[in-house]
KELUMNU-976907 format. One record per residue: residue number from 1; residue in three letters; chain; x, y, z of N, C-alpha, C in turn. Coordinates in steps of 0.1 Angstrom, whole numbers, plus 2048, in hexadecimal, padded with zeros to 3 digits. Example, Ala and Ser with C-alpha at 12.3 -4.5 7.8 and 13.67 -1.06 7.14 Angstrom:
2
NULUM nr rest kette neast nnorth nup caeast canorth caup ceast cnorth cup
NULUM 1 Ala A 884 7C7 84E 87B 7D3 84E 884 7DF 84E $
NULUM 2 Ser A 880 7EA 847 889 7F5 847 881 800 84F $
//
This chain:
160
NULUM nr rest kette neast nnorth nup caeast canorth caup ceast cnorth cup
NULUM 1 Unk A 8D7 9CE 7A7 8E2 9C5 7AD 8DA 9BF 7B9 $
NULUM 2 Unk A 8D1 9C9 7BC 8C9 9C1 7CB 8C1 9B3 7C6 $
NULUM 3 Unk A 8B8 9B4 7BA 8B5 9A9 7B3 8BC 99C 7B2 $
NULUM 4 Unk A 8C8 99E 7AC 8D1 996 7AC 8D6 994 7BC $
NULUM 5 Unk A 8DA 997 7C8 8D9 994 7D0 8D1 989 7D9 $
NULUM 6 Unk A 8C4 992 7D7 8B4 986 7DC 8B7 978 7D3 $
NULUM 7 Unk A 8B9 97B 7C8 8B9 96B 7C2 8C4 967 7C6 $
NULUM 8 Unk A 8D0 96C 7C6 8DA 961 7C9 8D9 95A 7D9 $
NULUM 9 Unk A 8D4 964 7DE 8CF 961 7EE 8C0 958 7F0 $
NULUM 10 Unk A 8BA 956 7E8 8AD 94D 7E9 8B2 942 7DD $
NULUM 11 Unk A 8B7 941 7D6 8BF 935 7CF 8BF 928 7D7 $
NULUM 12 Unk A 8C9 929 7E2 8C9 91D 7EB 8BD 919 7F3 $
NULUM 13 Unk A 8B7 91F 7F6 8AA 91C 7FF 89E 918 7F3 $
NULUM 14 Unk A 89F 91F 7E7 898 918 7DC 89D 90A 7D8 $
NULUM 15 Unk A 8A7 905 7D8 8B0 8FB 7D5 8AB 8F1 7DC $
NULUM 16 Unk A 8AD 8F3 7EB 8A8 8EC 7F8 89A 8E8 7F5 $
NULUM 17 Unk A 893 8F1 7F4 883 8EF 7F3 87F 8E5 7EA $
NULUM 18 Unk A 884 8E3 7E0 882 8DC 7D1 887 8D1 7D6 $
NULUM 19 Unk A 895 8CE 7DF 898 8C2 7E3 88C 8B9 7EC $
NULUM 20 Unk A 88A 8C2 7F8 881 8BB 802 872 8B4 7FA $
NULUM 21 Unk A 870 8BE 7F1 864 8BD 7EE 860 8B5 7E0 $
NULUM 22 Unk A 86E 8AF 7DE 86E 8A5 7D3 865 89C 7CE $
NULUM 23 Unk A 85D 89B 7C3 851 893 7BF 858 884 7B8 $
NULUM 24 Unk A 853 87A 7C5 858 872 7C2 84F 865 7B7 $
NULUM 25 Unk A 844 868 7B9 83B 860 7AD 82B 867 7B0 $
NULUM 26 Unk A 821 864 7A3 81B 86F 7A3 80C 861 7A1 $
NULUM 27 Unk A 803 864 7A7 7F5 85C 7A1 7EC 865 79F $
NULUM 28 Unk A 7E8 863 793 7DF 86D 78B 7EA 879 788 $
NULUM 29 Unk A 7E3 884 78E 7EC 893 78E 7ED 895 79D $
NULUM 30 Unk A 7ED 88C 7A9 7EE 88E 7B6 7FD 889 7B6 $
NULUM 31 Unk A 808 890 7BC 818 890 7C0 817 885 7D2 $
NULUM 32 Unk A 825 87F 7CF 826 87C 7D7 832 87A 7D9 $
NULUM 33 Unk A 837 884 7E4 844 88D 7E4 84D 886 7F1 $
NULUM 34 Unk A 857 889 7ED 864 881 7FB 860 885 803 $
NULUM 35 Unk A 85A 88F 808 854 892 819 847 88A 81C $
NULUM 36 Unk A 842 886 813 836 87C 812 83E 86F 817 $
NULUM 37 Unk A 848 86B 80F 84C 85E 812 856 85C 821 $
NULUM 38 Unk A 85B 867 824 864 869 82E 85B 867 837 $
NULUM 39 Unk A 84E 86D 83B 845 86D 845 83E 85F 843 $
NULUM 40 Unk A 83E 857 839 835 84A 83C 83D 842 83E $
NULUM 41 Unk A 84C 843 83E 85A 837 845 85A 83A 852 $
NULUM 42 Unk A 858 846 853 858 849 861 84E 843 86B $
NULUM 43 Unk A 844 844 865 834 841 86B 837 82F 86B $
NULUM 44 Unk A 83A 829 864 83F 81D 863 847 819 868 $
NULUM 45 Unk A 851 822 86D 85F 81A 878 85A 81A 883 $
NULUM 46 Unk A 851 825 886 848 829 893 841 81D 899 $
NULUM 47 Unk A 83B 816 88D 830 809 891 83B 7FD 892 $
NULUM 48 Unk A 848 7FE 88E 853 7F1 88E 853 7EA 883 $
NULUM 49 Unk A 84E 7F3 875 84D 7ED 86B 858 7F5 865 $
NULUM 50 Unk A 863 7ED 85B 86D 7ED 854 86C 7F1 844 $
NULUM 51 Unk A 869 7FC 83E 868 7FA 830 871 801 82B $
NULUM 52 Unk A 875 7FA 81F 882 802 814 878 80C 80D $
NULUM 53 Unk A 881 818 809 87B 822 803 870 81F 7F6 $
NULUM 54 Unk A 876 815 7F2 86D 80F 7E4 860 809 7E9 $
NULUM 55 Unk A 860 7FF 7F4 855 7FB 7FA 84E 803 7FD $
NULUM 56 Unk A 852 810 804 848 81B 80A 843 824 7FE $
NULUM 57 Unk A 84B 827 7F4 845 82D 7E8 839 827 7E0 $
NULUM 58 Unk A 83F 818 7E1 832 80F 7D8 824 80F 7E1 $
NULUM 59 Unk A 827 810 7F1 81B 811 7FB 813 81A 7F5 $
NULUM 60 Unk A 817 825 7F8 815 835 7F6 80A 834 7EB $
NULUM 61 Unk A 815 82F 7DC 80A 833 7D0 7FB 827 7D2 $
NULUM 62 Unk A 7FF 81C 7D8 7F1 813 7DB 7E9 815 7DF $
NULUM 63 Unk A 7EF 81F 7ED 7E0 823 7F5 7DB 82E 7F1 $
NULUM 64 Unk A 7E0 837 7E8 7DB 843 7DF 7D2 83F 7D3 $
NULUM 65 Unk A 7D4 837 7CD 7CC 82D 7C7 7BE 828 7CD $
NULUM 66 Unk A 7C0 822 7D7 7B5 81D 7DD 7AF 826 7E5 $
NULUM 67 Unk A 7B2 832 7EC 7AA 842 7F1 7A7 842 7E4 $
NULUM 68 Unk A 7AA 846 7DC 7A4 84D 7D1 798 846 7C9 $
NULUM 69 Unk A 798 837 7CC 78D 82D 7C8 781 82F 7D3 $
NULUM 70 Unk A 787 830 7DF 77C 82F 7E9 774 83B 7EA $
NULUM 71 Unk A 779 848 7E4 776 852 7E7 76C 855 7D9 $
NULUM 72 Unk A 770 850 7CF 768 84F 7C1 75A 848 7C3 $
NULUM 73 Unk A 75B 83D 7D0 74F 837 7D5 749 83F 7E0 $
NULUM 74 Unk A 74A 849 7E5 748 855 7EE 747 84B 7FB $
NULUM 75 Unk A 750 844 7FC 755 83C 80B 757 848 813 $
NULUM 76 Unk A 757 846 820 75B 850 82D 763 847 836 $
NULUM 77 Unk A 76E 84B 83A 772 846 846 775 851 850 $
NULUM 78 Unk A 77E 84B 85C 784 857 866 793 858 862 $
NULUM 79 Unk A 799 850 858 7A9 84F 855 7A8 844 849 $
NULUM 80 Unk A 7B4 84E 842 7B7 847 835 7B6 834 836 $
NULUM 81 Unk A 7BC 82F 843 7BE 822 841 7B0 81C 846 $
NULUM 82 Unk A 7A8 823 84D 79A 81E 84E 793 81A 83F $
NULUM 83 Unk A 78F 829 835 78D 826 829 791 81D 81F $
NULUM 84 Unk A 79F 81A 821 7A7 811 81A 79E 803 81E $
NULUM 85 Unk A 79E 7FF 82A 795 7F4 831 78D 7F0 82A $
NULUM 86 Unk A 783 7FD 829 772 7FF 826 774 7FB 815 $
NULUM 87 Unk A 77E 7FE 810 77A 7FF 802 781 7EF 7FA $
NULUM 88 Unk A 789 7EC 806 78C 7DD 806 77F 7D3 805 $
NULUM 89 Unk A 77A 7D7 812 770 7CF 817 761 7CD 80F $
NULUM 90 Unk A 764 7DB 807 756 7DC 7FB 75C 7D7 7EB $
NULUM 91 Unk A 765 7D7 7E9 769 7D7 7D6 772 7C8 7D9 $
NULUM 92 Unk A 777 7C3 7E2 782 7B7 7DF 77E 7AF 7E9 $
NULUM 93 Unk A 77A 7B0 7F6 77C 7A4 7FE 770 79D 7FA $
NULUM 94 Unk A 763 7A1 7F7 758 797 7F3 75A 78B 7E6 $
NULUM 95 Unk A 767 78C 7E2 766 786 7D9 76F 77D 7DA $
NULUM 96 Unk A 778 77B 7E5 780 773 7EC 779 769 7F3 $
NULUM 97 Unk A 77C 758 7EF 773 74E 7F8 780 743 7F7 $
NULUM 98 Unk A 77E 73B 800 784 730 803 77F 723 804 $
NULUM 99 Unk A 782 719 7FA 778 70D 7FA 780 701 808 $
NULUM 100 Unk A 772 6FC 809 77B 6F1 812 785 6EA 810 $
NULUM 101 Unk A 786 6E6 803 78E 6E0 7FB 79D 6E4 7FE $
NULUM 102 Unk A 79F 6F3 7FD 7AC 6F7 7FB 7AF 6F7 80B $
NULUM 103 Unk A 7A5 6F6 814 7AB 6F5 822 7B1 6E7 824 $
NULUM 104 Unk A 7A9 6DF 823 7AB 6D4 823 7BA 6D0 81E $
NULUM 105 Unk A 7B9 6D4 810 7C9 6D1 809 7D5 6DA 810 $
NULUM 106 Unk A 7D3 6E3 815 7DE 6EA 81B 7DF 6E1 82C $
NULUM 107 Unk A 7D6 6DD 82D 7D6 6D5 83A 7E3 6CB 836 $
NULUM 108 Unk A 7DD 6C3 82C 7E3 6B6 82A 7F1 6B9 826 $
NULUM 109 Unk A 7F5 6C6 81E 801 6C8 818 80A 6CB 823 $
NULUM 110 Unk A 807 6D1 830 80D 6D7 83A 809 6CE 848 $
NULUM 111 Unk A 809 6C0 846 804 6B9 850 80C 6B8 859 $
NULUM 112 Unk A 81F 6BB 858 82A 6B7 861 829 6C4 86B $
NULUM 113 Unk A 820 6D1 866 81B 6DA 86F 815 6DA 875 $
NULUM 114 Unk A 809 6D2 876 7FB 6CF 882 7FD 6BF 884 $
NULUM 115 Unk A 80B 6BD 88A 80D 6AE 891 802 6AF 89E $
NULUM 116 Unk A 7FB 6A2 89C 7F5 6A3 8A8 7E6 6A9 8AC $
NULUM 117 Unk A 7E6 6B6 89F 7D8 6BE 8A2 7D0 6B8 898 $
NULUM 118 Unk A 7C5 6BA 89C 7B4 6B6 893 7B2 6BE 886 $
NULUM 119 Unk A 7AF 6BC 87E 7B0 6C5 871 7A1 6CE 875 $
NULUM 120 Unk A 797 6CA 87E 790 6D3 882 792 6E0 88B $
NULUM 121 Unk A 79D 6D8 88F 7A4 6E4 89E 7AD 6EE 892 $
NULUM 122 Unk A 7B0 6EE 88A 7B8 6F8 883 7B0 6FC 876 $
NULUM 123 Unk A 7A5 6F6 873 7A1 6FC 866 79D 707 866 $
NULUM 124 Unk A 79B 710 86F 796 71D 870 7A2 728 86D $
NULUM 125 Unk A 7AD 723 872 7BD 728 874 7C2 729 862 $
NULUM 126 Unk A 7BF 71E 85E 7C2 71A 852 7B9 721 846 $
NULUM 127 Unk A 7A9 71F 848 7A5 729 83E 7A7 73A 841 $
NULUM 128 Unk A 7AA 73F 84D 7AF 74C 84F 7BC 74E 847 $
NULUM 129 Unk A 7C5 744 847 7D4 748 83F 7D0 746 82F $
NULUM 130 Unk A 7C6 73D 82B 7C6 73C 81C 7BB 74A 816 $
NULUM 131 Unk A 7B3 74E 823 7AD 75A 81C 7B2 763 81B $
NULUM 132 Unk A 7BE 769 828 7C8 773 825 7D1 772 817 $
NULUM 133 Unk A 7D2 76A 814 7D9 768 80C 7D5 76A 7FE $
NULUM 134 Unk A 7CB 765 7FD 7C2 764 7F2 7BC 775 7F1 $
NULUM 135 Unk A 7BA 77C 7F8 7B7 78A 7FC 7C5 793 7F8 $
NULUM 136 Unk A 7CE 78D 7FC 7D9 796 7F7 7DB 797 7EB $
NULUM 137 Unk A 7D8 78D 7E2 7DA 789 7D7 7D0 792 7CE $
NULUM 138 Unk A 7C5 78D 7D2 7BB 79A 7CB 7BC 7A8 7CF $
NULUM 139 Unk A 7C5 7AA 7D9 7C2 7B9 7DA 7D3 7BD 7CF $
NULUM 140 Unk A 7DC 7B7 7CE 7E5 7B7 7C7 7E0 7B7 7B9 $
NULUM 141 Unk A 7D7 7AE 7B3 7D2 7AC 7A6 7C7 7BD 7A4 $
NULUM 142 Unk A 7C3 7C3 7AD 7B8 7CD 7AD 7C2 7D7 7AD $
NULUM 143 Unk A 7CD 7DC 7B2 7D6 7E2 7AF 7DD 7E4 79F $
NULUM 144 Unk A 7DF 7D9 79F 7E5 7D9 78F 7DC 7DF 786 $
NULUM 145 Unk A 7CE 7DC 786 7C5 7DF 77E 7C3 7EF 783 $
NULUM 146 Unk A 7C4 7F6 78D 7C1 801 78F 7CC 80C 78B $
NULUM 147 Unk A 7D9 805 787 7E4 80A 783 7E1 80E 774 $
NULUM 148 Unk A 7DB 800 771 7DB 802 762 7D0 80E 75D $
NULUM 149 Unk A 7C8 813 766 7BD 81B 764 7BD 829 76A $
NULUM 150 Unk A 7CA 829 770 7D0 837 777 7D9 839 76D $
NULUM 151 Unk A 7DE 84A 771 7EE 84B 76D 7F6 84B 777 $
NULUM 152 Unk A 7FB 840 778 808 83D 786 815 840 77D $
NULUM 153 Unk A 81F 849 784 828 84A 77B 834 84C 789 $
NULUM 154 Unk A 83E 844 78C 84A 842 798 855 84A 792 $
NULUM 155 Unk A 852 859 795 85F 860 78F 871 85F 795 $
NULUM 156 Unk A 86D 858 79F 87E 855 7A7 87A 84B 7B6 $
NULUM 157 Unk A 87F 842 7B2 87F 839 7C0 88C 83B 7C8 $
NULUM 158 Unk A 889 83D 7D6 894 83E 7DF 8A0 839 7DD $
NULUM 159 Unk A 8A9 83C 7E2 8B9 835 7E2 8B7 825 7E8 $
NULUM 160 Unk A 8B1 826 7F5 8AE 81A 7FE 8A6 80E 7F8 $
//
């Protein structure tokens, strides 16, 4: 009888703990829980960045992939953000180039945005813009490759 009462008393607590710690995704054998997701969303909100649950979960998966790869290279940093930056600096950034023809073509295609401004004045800004766009594309391609090499499972996308 006492056992039955304990089980009934503990059941709601156990159900609640499962709900709080729901596994949302996994990368290899590491879980990303609803607690991780809520913490990340709160962190972004504190920085003034609004993200949906899906965007946040996808970002957490991508971060875990990049951090794991950085650790395989035995990279070290004071934070996970810096570790990801170092990994990108070593594995992706060196392979992104901007040709002067691309800069000139961008200037010509968007001349109306540069009225009265000399090409040489805006060239560095255009180079940075094109470089960032190419770097983002290279990171996305790299992440797709990593997802093929690792076991990534999205178990449950959040409602929002």
